[in-house]
C-alpha positions as CSV (number, residue, x, y, z in Angstrom):
1,H,112.1,-65.5,84.5
2,Y,112.0,-63.3,87.5
3,L,115.8,-62.3,86.7
4,F,114.9,-61.0,83.3
5,M,112.0,-59.1,84.6
6,L,114.1,-57.4,87.1
7,I,116.6,-56.4,84.5
8,A,113.8,-55.1,82.2
9,M,112.4,-53.1,85.2
10,A,115.8,-51.8,86.1
11,G,116.3,-50.9,82.5
12,I,113.0,-48.8,82.5
13,F,114.0,-46.9,85.5
14,T,117.5,-46.4,84.4
15,T,116.6,-45.0,80.9
16,A,113.7,-42.9,82.5
17,L,116.4,-41.2,84.7
18,L,118.7,-40.7,81.6
19,C,115.7,-39.0,79.8
20,M,115.4,-36.5,82.7
21,R,119.0,-35.6,82.2
22,Q,119.1,-35.5,78.5
23,T,119.7,-32.1,76.7
24,N,120.0,-33.3,73.1
25,L,116.5,-33.7,71.4
26,K,117.4,-36.7,69.2
27,A,119.2,-38.5,72.0
28,L,116.1,-37.9,74.2
29,I,113.8,-39.5,71.7
30,A,116.2,-42.5,71.2
31,V,116.7,-43.1,74.9
32,S,112.9,-42.8,75.5
33,S,112.5,-45.3,72.7
34,V,114.7,-47.7,74.5
35,S,112.7,-47.3,77.8
36,H,109.5,-48.1,75.8
37,M,111.2,-51.4,74.5
38,N,112.0,-52.3,78.0
39,L,108.5,-51.9,78.9
40,V,107.5,-54.1,76.1
41,V,110.0,-56.8,77.3
42,A,108.6,-56.6,80.8
43,A,105.1,-57.0,79.3
44,A,106.1,-59.9,77.3
45,L,107.8,-61.7,80.4
46,M,104.2,-61.7,82.0
47,Q,103.1,-64.1,79.4
48,T,99.4,-63.4,79.5
49,P,97.2,-62.8,76.3
50,W,96.6,-59.1,77.4
51,S,100.3,-58.4,78.2
52,Y,101.2,-59.9,74.6
53,L,98.6,-57.7,72.9
54,G,99.8,-54.5,74.9
55,A,103.4,-55.3,73.9
56,V,102.4,-55.3,70.2
57,V,100.4,-52.3,70.5
58,M,103.2,-50.5,72.5
59,M,105.8,-51.5,69.7
60,I,103.5,-50.1,67.0
61,A,102.8,-46.9,68.8
62,D,106.4,-46.4,69.6
63,G,107.3,-47.0,66.0
64,L,104.9,-44.5,64.7
65,T,105.4,-41.7,67.4
66,S,109.2,-42.1,67.3
67,S,109.3,-41.5,63.7
68,A,107.2,-38.5,63.8
69,L,109.3,-37.1,66.8
70,F,112.4,-37.6,64.7
71,C,110.9,-35.7,61.9
72,L,110.0,-32.9,64.2
73,A,113.3,-32.8,65.6
74,N,115.0,-32.8,62.2
75,T,112.8,-29.8,61.2
76,T,113.7,-28.0,64.5
77,N,117.4,-28.8,63.8
78,E,117.2,-27.4,60.3
79,R,115.5,-24.2,61.4
80,T,117.6,-23.6,64.4
81,N,121.0,-25.4,63.5
82,S,120.7,-26.6,67.3
83,R,119.6,-29.9,68.9
84,T,120.2,-28.7,72.4
85,M,116.9,-28.1,74.0
86,I,118.1,-25.6,76.6
87,L,118.8,-23.3,73.6
88,L,115.3,-23.9,72.3
89,L,113.5,-22.4,75.0
90,G,112.2,-19.7,73.0
91,G,111.0,-21.9,70.3
92,M,107.4,-20.8,70.3
93,L,108.5,-17.6,68.5
94,L,110.4,-19.5,65.9
95,L,108.2,-22.4,65.3
96,P,104.7,-21.6,66.7
97,L,103.0,-24.6,64.9
98,V,105.4,-27.1,66.2
99,T,105.3,-26.2,69.8
């Protein structure tokens, strides 16, 4: 029980650090989703009614927001032909409604 909790917590911190170093927009969304699922696992391992409810809400919210973010990333990719965030620093001039 505690071993799995430690593994989930290590996964949360590891994927959060990976997110901070990510330059690819779609990979950033995917890795952050993995981090959120590690948080869901940690909440489920607490085995309380509130943690189960929080895990379910987190899964639903992650599914909805990740889908929307992937849609926005695809729109950005189609307009700029780049998924690298470093090249998209002037994105407010190209996509003012998205930023």
